[in-house]
The first five atom37 places (N, CA, C, CB, O) and aatype in JSON, in Angstrom:
{
  "aatype": [12, 15, 10, 6, 1, 0, 4, 0, 16, 0, 0, 8, 17, 16, 6, 5, 5, 18, 8, 0, 9, 10, 8, 14, 1, 6, 7, 3, 14, 8, 1, 10, 19, 9, 19, 0, 6, 0, 10, 14, 1, 6, 10, 15, 7, 0, 15, 10, 2, 0, 9, 0, 6, 9, 7, 7, 13, 10, 19, 0, 5, 5, 10, 14, 14, 6, 17, 6, 10, 6, 2, 9, 19, 19, 0, 14, 16, 0, 1, 1, 9, 7, 10, 7, 12, 1, 10, 9, 5, 0, 10, 10, 19, 11, 0, 1, 6, 16, 2, 15, 6, 0, 19, 18, 10, 6, 19, 1, 6, 15, 2, 16, 0, 0, 1, 15, 10, 18, 6, 11, 0, 7, 13, 0, 10, 16, 7, 1, 1, 11, 15, 18, 18, 15, 2, 14, 14, 6, 3, 0, 19, 10, 18, 1, 10, 1, 10, 14],
  "atom_mask": [
    [1, 1, 1, 1, 1],
    [1, 1, 1, 1, 1],
    [1, 1, 1, 1, 1],
    [1, 1, 1, 1, 1],
    [1, 1, 1, 1, 1],
    [1, 1, 1, 1, 1],
    [1, 1, 1, 1, 1],
    [1, 1, 1, 1, 1],
    [1, 1, 1, 1, 1],
    [1, 1, 1, 1, 1],
    [1, 1, 1, 1, 1],
    [1, 1, 1, 1, 1],
    [1, 1, 1, 1, 1],
    [1, 1, 1, 1, 1],
    [1, 1, 1, 1, 1],
    [1, 1, 1, 1, 1],
    [1, 1, 1, 1, 1],
    [1, 1, 1, 1, 1],
    [1, 1, 1, 1, 1],
    [1, 1, 1, 1, 1],
    [1, 1, 1, 1, 1],
    [1, 1, 1, 1, 1],
    [1, 1, 1, 1, 1],
    [1, 1, 1, 1, 1],
    [1, 1, 1, 1, 1],
    [1, 1, 1, 1, 1],
    [1, 1, 1, 0, 1],
    [1, 1, 1, 1, 1],
    [1, 1, 1, 1, 1],
    [1, 1, 1, 1, 1],
    [1, 1, 1, 1, 1],
    [1, 1, 1, 1, 1],
    [1, 1, 1, 1, 1],
    [1, 1, 1, 1, 1],
    [1, 1, 1, 1, 1],
    [1, 1, 1, 1, 1],
    [1, 1, 1, 1, 1],
    [1, 1, 1, 1, 1],
    [1, 1, 1, 1, 1],
    [1, 1, 1, 1, 1],
    [1, 1, 1, 1, 1],
    [1, 1, 1, 1, 1],
    [1, 1, 1, 1, 1],
    [1, 1, 1, 1, 1],
    [1, 1, 1, 0, 1],
    [1, 1, 1, 1, 1],
    [1, 1, 1, 1, 1],
    [1, 1, 1, 1, 1],
    [1, 1, 1, 1, 1],
    [1, 1, 1, 1, 1],
    [1, 1, 1, 1, 1],
    [1, 1, 1, 1, 1],
    [1, 1, 1, 1, 1],
    [1, 1, 1, 1, 1],
    [1, 1, 1, 0, 1],
    [1, 1, 1, 0, 1],
    [1, 1, 1, 1, 1],
    [1, 1, 1, 1, 1],
    [1, 1, 1, 1, 1],
    [1, 1, 1, 1, 1],
    [1, 1, 1, 1, 1],
    [1, 1, 1, 1, 1],
    [1, 1, 1, 1, 1],
    [1, 1, 1, 1, 1],
    [1, 1, 1, 1, 1],
    [1, 1, 1, 1, 1],
    [1, 1, 1, 1, 1],
    [1, 1, 1, 1, 1],
    [1, 1, 1, 1, 1],
    [1, 1, 1, 1, 1],
    [1, 1, 1, 1, 1],
    [1, 1, 1, 1, 1],
    [1, 1, 1, 1, 1],
    [1, 1, 1, 1, 1],
    [1, 1, 1, 1, 1],
    [1, 1, 1, 1, 1],
    [1, 1, 1, 1, 1],
    [1, 1, 1, 1, 1],
    [1, 1, 1, 1, 1],
    [1, 1, 1, 1, 1],
    [1, 1, 1, 1, 1],
    [1, 1, 1, 0, 1],
    [1, 1, 1, 1, 1],
    [1, 1, 1, 0, 1],
    [1, 1, 1, 1, 1],
    [1, 1, 1, 1, 1],
    [1, 1, 1, 1, 1],
    [1, 1, 1, 1, 1],
    [1, 1, 1, 1, 1],
    [1, 1, 1, 1, 1],
    [1, 1, 1, 1, 1],
    [1, 1, 1, 1, 1],
    [1, 1, 1, 1, 1],
    [1, 1, 1, 1, 1],
    [1, 1, 1, 1, 1],
    [1, 1, 1, 1, 1],
    [1, 1, 1, 1, 1],
    [1, 1, 1, 1, 1],
    [1, 1, 1, 1, 1],
    [1, 1, 1, 1, 1],
    [1, 1, 1, 1, 1],
    [1, 1, 1, 1, 1],
    [1, 1, 1, 1, 1],
    [1, 1, 1, 1, 1],
    [1, 1, 1, 1, 1],
    [1, 1, 1, 1, 1],
    [1, 1, 1, 1, 1],
    [1, 1, 1, 1, 1],
    [1, 1, 1, 1, 1],
    [1, 1, 1, 1, 1],
    [1, 1, 1, 1, 1],
    [1, 1, 1, 1, 1],
    [1, 1, 1, 1, 1],
    [1, 1, 1, 1, 1],
    [1, 1, 1, 1, 1],
    [1, 1, 1, 1, 1],
    [1, 1, 1, 1, 1],
    [1, 1, 1, 1, 1],
    [1, 1, 1, 1, 1],
    [1, 1, 1, 1, 1],
    [1, 1, 1, 1, 1],
    [1, 1, 1, 0, 1],
    [1, 1, 1, 1, 1],
    [1, 1, 1, 1, 1],
    [1, 1, 1, 1, 1],
    [1, 1, 1, 1, 1],
    [1, 1, 1, 0, 1],
    [1, 1, 1, 1, 1],
    [1, 1, 1, 1, 1],
    [1, 1, 1, 1, 1],
    [1, 1, 1, 1, 1],
    [1, 1, 1, 1, 1],
    [1, 1, 1, 1, 1],
    [1, 1, 1, 1, 1],
    [1, 1, 1, 1, 1],
    [1, 1, 1, 1, 1],
    [1, 1, 1, 1, 1],
    [1, 1, 1, 1, 1],
    [1, 1, 1, 1, 1],
    [1, 1, 1, 1, 1],
    [1, 1, 1, 1, 1],
    [1, 1, 1, 1, 1],
    [1, 1, 1, 1, 1],
    [1, 1, 1, 1, 1],
    [1, 1, 1, 1, 1],
    [1, 1, 1, 1, 1],
    [1, 1, 1, 1, 1],
    [1, 1, 1, 1, 1]
  ],
  "atom_positions": [
    [[0.2, 34.08, -79.28], [-0.57, 33.47, -78.22], [-0.76, 31.97, -78.48], [-1.93, 34.16, -78.07], [-0.64, 31.15, -77.57]],
    [[-1.04, 31.63, -79.74], [-1.28, 30.22, -80.03], [0.0, 29.4, -79.87], [-1.83, 30.06, -81.46], [-0.06, 28.26, -79.42]],
    [[1.15, 29.97, -80.22], [2.42, 29.26, -80.03], [2.67, 29.05, -78.55], [3.58, 30.04, -80.67], [3.01, 27.94, -78.13]],
    [[2.5, 30.07, -77.76], [2.72, 29.94, -76.32], [1.77, 28.91, -75.72], [2.54, 31.3, -75.64], [2.19, 28.11, -74.87]],
    [[0.52, 28.92, -76.13], [-0.47, 27.98, -75.59], [-0.17, 26.54, -75.99], [-1.88, 28.37, -76.07], [-0.58, 25.6, -75.3]],
    [[0.54, 26.36, -77.1], [0.88, 25.01, -77.56], [2.06, 24.42, -76.78], [1.21, 25.03, -79.05], [2.4, 23.25, -76.94]],
    [[2.67, 25.24, -75.94], [3.85, 24.81, -75.18], [3.53, 24.82, -73.69], [5.07, 25.72, -75.49], [3.51, 25.87, -73.06]],
    [[3.29, 23.66, -73.16], [2.85, 23.54, -71.76], [3.84, 24.12, -70.77], [2.61, 22.09, -71.43], [3.43, 24.6, -69.71]],
    [[5.13, 24.1, -71.07], [6.12, 24.58, -70.11], [6.38, 26.08, -70.2], [7.4, 23.83, -70.31], [7.14, 26.61, -69.39]],
    [[5.78, 26.76, -71.16], [5.98, 28.21, -71.3], [5.26, 28.95, -70.19], [5.49, 28.7, -72.68], [4.3, 28.45, -69.61]],
    [[5.75, 30.15, -69.89], [5.02, 31.03, -68.98], [3.78, 31.52, -69.73], [5.92, 32.24, -68.48], [3.9, 32.09, -70.81]],
    [[2.64, 31.31, -69.17], [1.39, 31.67, -69.85], [0.93, 33.04, -69.39], [0.3, 30.62, -69.58], [0.52, 33.24, -68.25]],
    [[1.01, 33.98, -70.31], [0.61, 35.36, -70.06], [-0.7, 35.65, -70.76], [1.71, 36.34, -70.52], [-1.1, 34.93, -71.67]],
    [[-1.34, 36.71, -70.33], [-2.6, 37.11, -70.96], [-2.32, 37.91, -72.22], [-3.46, 37.93, -69.98], [-1.21, 38.4, -72.44]],
    [[-3.34, 38.03, -73.04], [-3.22, 38.85, -74.24], [-2.9, 40.3, -73.87], [-4.52, 38.79, -75.07], [-2.14, 40.96, -74.57]],
    [[-3.46, 40.78, -72.79], [-3.19, 42.15, -72.33], [-1.72, 42.32, -71.94], [-4.1, 42.5, -71.14], [-1.13, 43.37, -72.19]],
    [[-1.14, 41.3, -71.32], [0.27, 41.39, -70.96], [1.16, 41.46, -72.19], [0.67, 40.19, -70.09], [2.1, 42.25, -72.23]],
    [[0.87, 40.65, -73.2], [1.64, 40.74, -74.45], [1.43, 42.08, -75.13], [1.25, 39.6, -75.4], [2.38, 42.66, -75.65]],
    [[0.22, 42.56, -75.13], [-0.06, 43.86, -75.75], [0.77, 44.95, -75.07], [-1.58, 44.19, -75.66], [1.35, 45.8, -75.75]],
    [[0.83, 44.93, -73.74], [1.6, 45.93, -73.0], [3.09, 45.84, -73.32], [1.37, 45.77, -71.49], [3.78, 46.86, -73.38]],
    [[3.59, 44.62, -73.53], [5.0, 44.44, -73.87], [5.29, 44.98, -75.26], [5.39, 42.96, -73.77], [6.31, 45.63, -75.48]],
    [[4.39, 44.7, -76.21], [4.62, 45.11, -77.6], [4.26, 46.57, -77.86], [3.83, 44.23, -78.52], [4.67, 47.13, -78.87]],
    [[3.49, 47.17, -76.96], [3.09, 48.58, -77.09], [3.34, 49.29, -75.78], [1.6, 48.69, -77.51], [2.39, 49.7, -75.1]],
    [[4.61, 49.45, -75.4], [4.91, 50.04, -74.09], [4.53, 51.52, -74.03], [6.39, 49.88, -73.77], [4.53, 52.25, -75.02]],
    [[4.2, 51.92, -72.81], [3.92, 53.33, -72.54], [5.12, 53.92, -71.81], [2.6, 53.51, -71.71], [5.96, 53.19, -71.27]],
    [[5.2, 55.23, -71.78], [6.29, 55.89, -71.08], [6.29, 55.45, -69.62], [6.16, 57.42, -71.19], [5.25, 55.43, -68.96]],
    [[7.46, 55.09, -69.14], [7.6, 54.63, -67.77], [7.54, 53.12, -67.6], [0.0, 0.0, 0.0], [7.9, 52.6, -66.55]],
    [[7.1, 52.4, -68.66], [7.08, 50.94, -68.59], [8.53, 50.42, -68.58], [6.29, 50.33, -69.79], [9.43, 51.1, -69.07]],
    [[8.75, 49.23, -68.03], [10.1, 48.64, -68.05], [10.57, 48.43, -69.49], [10.13, 47.31, -67.28], [9.76, 48.2, -70.39]],
    [[11.89, 48.52, -69.69], [12.46, 48.26, -71.02], [12.49, 46.76, -71.24], [13.89, 48.88, -71.16], [13.09, 46.01, -70.47]],
    [[11.84, 46.33, -72.32], [11.81, 44.9, -72.64], [12.35, 44.69, -74.05], [10.37, 44.34, -72.52], [12.33, 45.57, -74.9]],
    [[12.83, 43.49, -74.23], [13.33, 43.04, -75.52], [12.5, 41.84, -75.93], [14.86, 42.69, -75.46], [12.31, 40.9, -75.16]],
    [[12.0, 41.87, -77.17], [11.27, 40.75, -77.73], [12.02, 40.31, -78.97], [9.78, 41.13, -78.06], [12.25, 41.11, -79.88]],
    [[12.39, 39.04, -79.01], [13.09, 38.48, -80.17], [12.21, 37.38, -80.73], [14.52, 37.93, -79.78], [11.79, 36.48, -80.0]],
    [[11.93, 37.45, -82.01], [11.1, 36.45, -82.68], [11.96, 35.74, -83.71], [9.82, 37.09, -83.34], [12.66, 36.39, -84.5]],
    [[11.91, 34.41, -83.71], [12.69, 33.62, -84.66], [11.75, 32.9, -85.6], [13.6, 32.61, -83.92], [10.75, 32.32, -85.18]],
    [[12.07, 32.95, -86.86], [11.3, 32.21, -87.86], [11.96, 30.86, -88.09], [11.21, 33.01, -89.2], [13.18, 30.72, -87.99]],
    [[11.13, 29.89, -88.38], [11.63, 28.56, -88.72], [10.73, 27.98, -89.78], [11.69, 27.62, -87.46], [9.51, 28.13, -89.72]],
    [[11.32, 27.34, -90.74], [10.52, 26.68, -91.76], [9.94, 25.4, -91.19], [11.36, 26.39, -93.03], [10.62, 24.7, -90.43]],
    [[8.73, 25.09, -91.53], [8.19, 23.79, -91.1], [9.11, 22.68, -91.61], [6.73, 23.59, -91.63], [9.67, 22.78, -92.7]],
    [[9.27, 21.63, -90.83], [10.18, 20.54, -91.19], [9.9, 20.0, -92.59], [10.07, 19.4, -90.18], [10.82, 19.66, -93.33]],
    [[8.63, 19.91, -92.96], [8.3, 19.34, -94.27], [8.69, 20.27, -95.42], [6.81, 19.03, -94.34], [8.74, 19.84, -96.57]],
    [[8.96, 21.54, -95.11], [9.36, 22.48, -96.15], [10.85, 22.79, -96.12], [8.58, 23.76, -96.02], [11.34, 23.55, -96.96]],
    [[11.58, 22.23, -95.17], [12.96, 22.63, -94.96], [13.83, 22.43, -96.2], [13.54, 21.86, -93.81], [14.82, 23.15, -96.36]],
    [[13.51, 21.49, -97.08], [14.29, 21.3, -98.29], [13.66, 21.96, -99.5], [0.0, 0.0, 0.0], [14.19, 21.85, -100.61]],
    [[12.54, 22.65, -99.3], [11.81, 23.26, -100.41], [12.46, 24.57, -100.83], [10.35, 23.49, -100.02], [13.5, 24.97, -100.32]],
    [[11.82, 25.21, -101.75], [12.28, 26.48, -102.3], [12.51, 27.53, -101.21], [11.29, 27.0, -103.31], [11.84, 27.52, -100.18]],
    [[13.45, 28.42, -101.45], [13.69, 29.52, -100.52], [12.5, 30.46, -100.44], [14.93, 30.3, -100.94], [12.42, 31.28, -99.53]],
    [[11.58, 30.35, -101.37], [10.39, 31.19, -101.35], [9.31, 30.65, -100.43], [9.85, 31.35, -102.74], [8.23, 31.23, -100.33]],
    [[9.58, 29.54, -99.75], [8.59, 28.96, -98.85], [8.28, 29.95, -97.73], [9.09, 27.6, -98.27], [9.15, 30.7, -97.29]],
    [[7.05, 29.95, -97.28], [6.64, 30.86, -96.23], [7.12, 30.32, -94.88], [5.09, 31.05, -96.22], [6.87, 29.17, -94.54]],
    [[7.83, 31.18, -94.13], [8.33, 30.78, -92.82], [7.23, 30.95, -91.78], [9.58, 31.61, -92.44], [6.31, 31.74, -91.96]],
    [[7.34, 30.19, -90.7], [6.42, 30.32, -89.58], [7.22, 30.76, -88.36], [5.67, 28.97, -89.3], [8.45, 30.68, -88.36]],
    [[6.54, 31.23, -87.33], [7.24, 31.6, -86.11], [7.71, 30.32, -85.44], [6.32, 32.44, -85.15], [6.91, 29.44, -85.1]],
    [[9.0, 30.24, -85.25], [9.58, 29.06, -84.62], [9.75, 29.23, -83.13], [0.0, 0.0, 0.0], [9.82, 28.24, -82.39]],
    [[9.82, 30.47, -82.68], [9.97, 30.71, -81.26], [10.11, 32.19, -80.97], [0.0, 0.0, 0.0], [10.24, 33.01, -81.88]],
    [[10.08, 32.5, -79.68], [10.29, 33.88, -79.27], [10.84, 33.92, -77.86], [8.98, 34.68, -79.35], [10.78, 32.95, -77.11]],
    [[11.39, 35.07, -77.52], [11.98, 35.31, -76.21], [11.54, 36.69, -75.75], [13.53, 35.19, -76.26], [11.47, 37.62, -76.55]],
    [[11.25, 36.82, -74.47], [10.94, 38.11, -73.87], [11.87, 38.29, -72.68], [9.43, 38.21, -73.43], [11.97, 37.41, -71.83]],
    [[12.56, 39.43, -72.63], [13.46, 39.73, -71.52], [13.23, 41.17, -71.08], [14.95, 39.51, -71.92], [12.82, 42.02, -71.87]],
    [[13.5, 41.41, -69.81], [13.34, 42.74, -69.24], [14.69, 43.23, -68.73], [12.28, 42.74, -68.09], [15.41, 42.5, -68.06]],
    [[15.01, 44.47, -69.06], [16.25, 45.05, -68.57], [16.0, 45.69, -67.21], [16.81, 46.09, -69.58], [15.13, 46.54, -67.05]],
    [[16.78, 45.25, -66.25], [16.76, 45.79, -64.9], [18.22, 46.15, -64.58], [16.14, 44.77, -63.84], [18.9, 45.4, -63.88]],
    [[18.68, 47.3, -65.1], [20.11, 47.62, -65.0], [20.66, 47.39, -63.59], [20.35, 49.06, -65.42], [20.05, 47.8, -62.61]],
    [[21.8, 46.74, -63.51], [22.73, 46.37, -64.57], [22.53, 44.94, -65.08], [24.14, 46.54, -64.09], [23.48, 44.32, -65.55]],
    [[21.32, 44.4, -64.99], [21.07, 43.02, -65.39], [19.88, 42.94, -66.35], [20.82, 42.14, -64.16], [19.16, 43.91, -66.57]],
    [[19.72, 41.74, -66.9], [18.54, 41.4, -67.7], [17.89, 40.18, -67.07], [18.92, 41.12, -69.2], [18.58, 39.31, -66.53]],
    [[16.58, 40.12, -67.14], [15.85, 38.93, -66.71], [15.21, 38.29, -67.93], [14.78, 39.27, -65.62], [14.44, 38.94, -68.64]],
    [[15.51, 37.03, -68.17], [14.84, 36.27, -69.21], [13.48, 35.87, -68.65], [15.68, 35.0, -69.66], [13.4, 35.03, -67.76]],
    [[12.42, 36.48, -69.17], [11.09, 36.28, -68.61], [10.34, 35.12, -69.26], [10.28, 37.54, -68.77], [9.59, 34.41, -68.58]],
    [[10.55, 34.92, -70.54], [9.83, 33.85, -71.22], [10.58, 33.48, -72.49], [8.36, 34.27, -71.55], [11.1, 34.35, -73.19]],
    [[10.64, 32.2, -72.76], [11.2, 31.7, -74.01], [10.34, 30.54, -74.45], [12.72, 31.28, -73.86], [10.03, 29.64, -73.66]],
    [[9.94, 30.56, -75.71], [9.05, 29.53, -76.26], [9.61, 29.09, -77.61], [7.58, 30.07, -76.4], [9.94, 29.92, -78.45]],
    [[9.72, 27.79, -77.79], [10.12, 27.23, -79.08], [9.02, 26.27, -79.52], [11.52, 26.5, -78.99], [8.6, 25.39, -78.76]],
    [[8.55, 26.44, -80.74], [7.48, 25.6, -81.27], [7.9, 24.13, -81.23], [7.12, 26.01, -82.71], [9.06, 23.81, -81.49]],
    [[6.97, 23.25, -80.92], [7.3, 21.82, -80.9], [7.94, 21.34, -82.21], [6.06, 20.99, -80.63], [8.81, 20.47, -82.19]],
    [[7.53, 21.91, -83.34], [8.08, 21.49, -84.64], [9.47, 22.07, -84.91], [7.15, 21.91, -85.76], [10.13, 21.68, -85.87]],
    [[9.92, 23.01, -84.05], [11.21, 23.66, -84.27], [12.21, 23.33, -83.17], [11.03, 25.17, -84.36], [13.24, 24.0, -83.05]],
    [[11.94, 22.34, -82.38], [12.83, 21.98, -81.28], [13.97, 21.09, -81.75], [12.04, 21.28, -80.17], [13.88, 20.39, -82.76]],
    [[15.05, 21.15, -80.97], [16.23, 20.31, -81.17], [16.99, 20.64, -82.47], [15.83, 18.85, -81.18], [17.67, 19.79, -83.04]],
    [[16.84, 21.9, -82.92], [17.62, 22.35, -84.09], [18.44, 23.6, -83.76], [16.68, 22.64, -85.27], [18.99, 24.24, -84.65]],
    [[18.52, 23.95, -82.46], [19.34, 25.07, -82.03], [18.63, 26.41, -81.95], [0.0, 0.0, 0.0], [19.27, 27.43, -81.7]],
    [[17.33, 26.43, -82.16], [16.6, 27.7, -82.16], [16.59, 28.35, -80.77], [15.17, 27.48, -82.63], [16.78, 29.56, -80.66]],
    [[16.37, 27.56, -79.73], [16.38, 28.1, -78.37], [17.73, 28.72, -78.03], [0.0, 0.0, 0.0], [17.79, 29.79, -77.43]],
    [[18.8, 28.05, -78.42], [20.15, 28.57, -78.16], [20.38, 29.87, -78.93], [21.21, 27.53, -78.54], [20.99, 30.8, -78.4]],
    [[19.9, 29.94, -80.16], [20.07, 31.18, -80.94], [19.3, 32.33, -80.3], [19.58, 30.98, -82.39], [19.79, 33.46, -80.3]],
    [[18.13, 32.06, -79.75], [17.38, 33.11, -79.06], [18.15, 33.61, -77.83], [15.99, 32.59, -78.64], [18.25, 34.81, -77.6]],
    [[18.69, 32.68, -77.06], [19.46, 33.06, -75.87], [20.7, 33.84, -76.27], [19.84, 31.81, -75.05], [21.04, 34.83, -75.63]],
    [[21.39, 33.39, -77.32], [22.59, 34.09, -77.76], [22.27, 35.51, -78.21], [23.26, 33.32, -78.9], [23.06, 36.43, -77.97]],
    [[21.13, 35.71, -78.85], [20.72, 37.06, -79.25], [20.48, 37.95, -78.02], [19.44, 37.01, -80.13], [20.83, 39.13, -78.03]],
    [[19.88, 37.39, -76.98], [19.7, 38.14, -75.74], [21.06, 38.49, -75.13], [18.87, 37.32, -74.73], [21.25, 39.61, -74.66]],
    [[21.99, 37.56, -75.14], [23.31, 37.83, -74.56], [24.06, 38.91, -75.32], [24.14, 36.55, -74.53], [24.78, 39.71, -74.73]],
    [[23.88, 38.95, -76.63], [24.49, 40.03, -77.44], [23.93, 41.37, -76.97], [24.21, 39.82, -78.96], [24.69, 42.32, -76.75]],
    [[22.62, 41.46, -76.83], [21.98, 42.71, -76.38], [22.44, 43.07, -74.97], [20.44, 42.58, -76.42], [22.71, 44.24, -74.69]],
    [[22.53, 42.09, -74.1], [22.98, 42.36, -72.73], [24.4, 42.91, -72.72], [22.91, 41.08, -71.88], [24.7, 43.83, -71.96]],
    [[25.26, 42.37, -73.55], [26.64, 42.87, -73.62], [26.67, 44.28, -74.23], [27.53, 41.92, -74.45], [27.44, 45.13, -73.79]],
    [[25.83, 44.52, -75.24], [25.76, 45.85, -75.86], [25.33, 46.92, -74.85], [24.79, 45.84, -77.04], [25.72, 48.08, -74.98]],
    [[24.55, 46.53, -73.87], [24.07, 47.48, -72.86], [24.94, 47.46, -71.6], [22.62, 47.16, -72.48], [24.55, 47.97, -70.55]],
    [[26.14, 46.87, -71.73], [27.11, 46.81, -70.63], [26.52, 46.22, -69.36], [27.65, 48.19, -70.35], [26.82, 46.68, -68.25]],
    [[25.69, 45.21, -69.53], [25.07, 44.57, -68.39], [26.04, 43.6, -67.72], [23.79, 43.83, -68.81], [26.99, 43.12, -68.34]],
    [[25.78, 43.33, -66.44], [26.65, 42.45, -65.66], [26.22, 40.99, -65.72], [26.7, 42.91, -64.24], [27.05, 40.09, -65.59]],
    [[24.9, 40.76, -65.9], [24.42, 39.38, -65.82], [23.03, 39.26, -66.44], [24.4, 38.9, -64.36], [22.34, 40.25, -66.67]],
    [[22.66, 38.02, -66.71], [21.3, 37.67, -67.13], [20.84, 36.59, -66.16], [21.25, 37.17, -68.65], [21.58, 35.64, -65.87]],
    [[19.63, 36.73, -65.67], [19.11, 35.71, -64.77], [17.73, 35.25, -65.2], [19.07, 36.23, -63.34], [17.08, 35.9, -66.02]],
    [[17.29, 34.13, -64.63], [15.99, 33.56, -64.99], [15.56, 32.59, -63.9], [16.05, 32.85, -66.36], [16.34, 32.21, -63.03]],
    [[14.31, 32.19, -63.98], [13.78, 31.13, -63.13], [13.01, 30.17, -64.02], [12.88, 31.69, -61.98], [12.46, 30.57, -65.04]],
    [[12.97, 28.91, -63.62], [12.34, 27.88, -64.43], [11.77, 26.81, -63.51], [13.35, 27.26, -65.44], [12.29, 26.57, -62.42]],
    [[10.7, 26.17, -63.96], [10.15, 25.06, -63.17], [11.21, 23.98, -63.01], [8.89, 24.47, -63.85], [11.95, 23.66, -63.93]],
    [[11.26, 23.43, -61.82], [12.24, 22.38, -61.54], [12.1, 21.2, -62.51], [12.08, 21.89, -60.1], [13.1, 20.61, -62.9]],
    [[10.88, 20.87, -62.9], [10.66, 19.7, -63.77], [10.96, 19.95, -65.25], [9.23, 19.25, -63.64], [10.95, 19.01, -66.04]],
    [[11.23, 21.19, -65.62], [11.47, 21.5, -67.03], [12.93, 21.19, -67.38], [11.15, 23.0, -67.33], [13.75, 22.09, -67.55]],
    [[13.22, 19.92, -67.48], [14.59, 19.47, -67.69], [15.16, 19.89, -69.04], [14.67, 17.98, -67.55], [16.36, 20.14, -69.15]],
    [[14.33, 19.98, -70.07], [14.82, 20.41, -71.38], [15.32, 21.85, -71.31], [13.71, 20.27, -72.46], [16.4, 22.16, -71.82]],
    [[14.54, 22.73, -70.7], [14.95, 24.13, -70.57], [16.18, 24.25, -69.69], [13.79, 24.99, -70.0], [17.11, 25.0, -70.01]],
    [[16.19, 23.53, -68.59], [17.34, 23.6, -67.68], [18.61, 23.15, -68.39], [17.09, 22.73, -66.43], [19.68, 23.74, -68.19]],
    [[18.52, 22.12, -69.2], [19.67, 21.65, -69.96], [20.15, 22.73, -70.94], [19.33, 20.36, -70.71], [21.35, 22.95, -71.09]],
    [[19.2, 23.38, -71.6], [19.54, 24.46, -72.53], [20.26, 25.59, -71.8], [18.27, 25.0, -73.21], [21.29, 26.08, -72.27]],
    [[19.72, 26.02, -70.66], [20.33, 27.12, -69.92], [21.74, 26.76, -69.45], [19.46, 27.5, -68.71], [22.65, 27.58, -69.52]],
    [[21.91, 25.54, -68.97], [23.24, 25.12, -68.52], [24.22, 25.04, -69.68], [23.16, 23.76, -67.81], [25.39, 25.39, -69.53]],
    [[23.74, 24.58, -70.83], [24.59, 24.52, -72.02], [25.0, 25.93, -72.47], [23.86, 23.78, -73.18], [26.09, 26.12, -73.01]],
    [[24.12, 26.91, -72.23], [24.41, 28.3, -72.6], [25.33, 28.98, -71.59], [23.12, 29.09, -72.72], [25.77, 30.11, -71.81]],
    [[25.63, 28.29, -70.48], [26.56, 28.85, -69.5], [25.93, 29.37, -68.22], [0.0, 0.0, 0.0], [26.63, 29.9, -67.37]],
    [[24.62, 29.24, -68.08], [23.96, 29.69, -66.85], [24.32, 28.75, -65.71], [22.42, 29.75, -67.04], [24.47, 27.55, -65.89]],
    [[24.46, 29.33, -64.52], [24.79, 28.55, -63.32], [23.6, 28.57, -62.36], [26.06, 29.11, -62.62], [22.94, 29.59, -62.19]],
    [[23.35, 27.45, -61.75], [22.3, 27.32, -60.75], [22.67, 28.18, -59.54], [22.09, 25.83, -60.34], [23.78, 28.07, -59.02]],
    [[21.72, 29.04, -59.1], [22.03, 29.92, -57.97], [21.09, 29.74, -56.79], [21.99, 31.34, -58.42], [21.36, 30.27, -55.71]],
    [[20.0, 29.0, -56.96], [19.09, 28.82, -55.83], [17.75, 28.29, -56.29], [0.0, 0.0, 0.0], [17.59, 27.83, -57.42]],
    [[16.79, 28.35, -55.37], [15.44, 27.89, -55.69], [14.44, 28.66, -54.86], [15.29, 26.38, -55.46], [14.77, 29.2, -53.8]],
    [[13.22, 28.7, -55.35], [12.1, 29.3, -54.62], [11.09, 28.18, -54.39], [11.45, 30.51, -55.42], [10.51, 27.64, -55.33]],
    [[10.89, 27.83, -53.13], [9.99, 26.75, -52.76], [8.55, 27.08, -53.16], [10.07, 26.46, -51.26], [8.05, 28.17, -52.88]],
    [[7.9, 26.14, -53.81], [6.47, 26.24, -54.17], [6.14, 27.55, -54.89], [5.6, 26.12, -52.93], [5.07, 28.13, -54.66]],
    [[7.02, 28.0, -55.73], [6.84, 29.28, -56.44], [5.72, 29.2, -57.48], [8.15, 29.69, -57.12], [4.94, 30.13, -57.63]],
    [[5.66, 28.09, -58.18], [4.66, 27.92, -59.23], [3.41, 27.24, -58.69], [5.24, 27.1, -60.39], [3.45, 26.53, -57.69]],
    [[2.3, 27.49, -59.39], [1.05, 26.79, -59.08], [0.56, 26.1, -60.35], [-0.03, 27.78, -58.52], [1.06, 26.36, -61.44]],
    [[-0.42, 25.24, -60.19], [-1.03, 24.52, -61.33], [-0.02, 23.79, -62.2], [-1.79, 25.49, -62.18], [0.07, 24.14, -63.37]],
    [[0.7, 22.84, -61.76], [0.77, 22.28, -60.42], [1.8, 23.02, -59.57], [1.1, 20.79, -60.47], [2.68, 23.7, -60.11]],
    [[1.68, 22.89, -58.24], [2.68, 23.51, -57.36], [4.06, 22.91, -57.6], [2.28, 23.34, -55.88], [4.22, 21.7, -57.73]],
    [[5.05, 23.8, -57.66], [6.4, 23.32, -57.96], [7.4, 24.4, -57.6], [6.53, 22.92, -59.46], [7.09, 25.59, -57.63]],
    [[8.61, 23.97, -57.27], [9.69, 24.91, -56.99], [10.18, 25.57, -58.28], [10.85, 24.2, -56.28], [10.11, 24.99, -59.36]],
    [[10.68, 26.79, -58.14], [11.38, 27.47, -59.22], [12.87, 27.29, -58.98], [10.99, 28.99, -59.3], [13.35, 27.43, -57.85]],
    [[13.6, 27.0, -60.04], [15.05, 26.89, -59.97], [15.6, 28.17, -60.59], [15.59, 25.59, -60.71], [15.19, 28.58, -61.68]],
    [[16.55, 28.78, -59.89], [17.1, 30.08, -60.32], [18.46, 29.88, -60.98], [17.23, 31.05, -59.12], [19.29, 29.11, -60.51]],
    [[18.66, 30.6, -62.08], [19.92, 30.55, -62.82], [20.4, 31.98, -63.08], [19.75, 29.78, -64.16], [19.62, 32.93, -63.15]],
    [[21.72, 32.09, -63.23], [22.32, 33.38, -63.54], [23.55, 33.13, -64.41], [22.7, 34.16, -62.23], [24.29, 32.17, -64.22]],
    [[23.73, 34.04, -65.37], [24.93, 34.01, -66.21], [25.62, 35.36, -66.08], [24.57, 33.71, -67.71], [25.09, 36.39, -66.48]],
    [[26.81, 35.32, -65.51], [27.61, 36.57, -65.38], [28.25, 36.86, -66.74], [28.73, 36.44, -64.25], [28.75, 35.96, -67.42]],
    [[28.22, 38.12, -67.11], [28.79, 38.51, -68.4], [30.18, 39.1, -68.2], [27.89, 39.53, -69.11], [30.42, 39.84, -67.25]],
    [[31.09, 38.75, -69.09], [32.46, 39.3, -69.0], [32.49, 40.76, -69.36], [33.42, 38.52, -69.91], [33.55, 41.39, -69.34]]
  ]
}
């Protein structure tokens, strides 16, 4: 929760929503949670015994034959080192393992860093939802990646 709250562009969910994702009940949607560890920058050259911190996480929901990337968060101290791309690649591996056809997502139009990451990962712009977000009001940009 604290990592997500430290990232203004992340989808902000309640503690109850995270609890439901991490402790699903029968009949709940199938979700995938991937957590990545990253060493703090000041420890990156230190001993291998250094304690790692959570560098980021991803939450996706399987909606056969597709997956929806619901949330991805990378800690400010772990950005620009490829962690976001590794999280997306791990989701794509799972999507291929489940013989899925595509992965899709939506993102705030102003979130240029995330949009650049998604485009670099191969996602294609497919549309927009006018005034989808609130606080502040903003369009959602839709992306989809077809899987071979």
